[in-house]
C-alpha positions in Angstrom: 50.9 6.0 -9.0 53.0 3.7 -11.3 51.3 0.8 -10.1 47.9 1.9 -10.7 49.0 2.8 -14.5 50.6 -0.7 -14.7 47.3 -2.1 -13.4 45.2 -0.6 -15.7 47.3 -1.2 -18.6 46.9 -5.0 -17.4 43.5 -5.1 -17.3 43.1 -3.1 -20.8 45.4 -6.0 -22.0 43.4 -8.9 -20.4 40.1 -7.3 -22.0 41.4 -6.8 -25.4 43.1 -10.3 -25.7 39.7 -11.7 -24.5 38.0 -9.9 -27.4 40.8 -10.9 -29.7 39.7 -14.8 -28.8 36.1 -14.2 -29.4 37.0 -12.7 -32.9 39.2 -16.0 -33.6 36.1 -18.1 -32.4 33.7 -16.4 -34.8 36.4 -17.2 -37.9 37.2 -13.6 -38.2 41.2 -14.6 -38.4 42.1 -11.0 -39.8 40.6 -8.9 -37.0 41.6 -11.1 -34.5 45.1 -10.5 -35.5 44.7 -6.8 -35.9 43.8 -7.0 -32.2 46.3 -9.3 -31.2 48.8 -6.4 -32.5 46.9 -4.0 -30.5 47.4 -6.2 -27.4 51.1 -6.4 -28.0 51.1 -2.7 -28.4 49.2 -1.9 -25.4 51.9 -4.0 -23.5 54.8 -2.6 -25.2 54.5 1.1 -25.6 54.1 2.1 -21.9 57.7 1.1 -21.1 58.8 4.0 -23.6 56.8 6.7 -22.2 54.9 5.7 -18.4 57.4 3.4 -17.1 60.5 5.4 -17.9 
């Protein structure tokens, strides 16, 4: 079950990172930085809850 959670979180992080790249290309740098911060949160926060 833990591997499924890791795979789902990884897929969400990759999709979110792709959205940040799209925003960056459209010259919306502030929004891209916010989405990158969200991507980092998606990658780090599970270590405190799901992956204990």
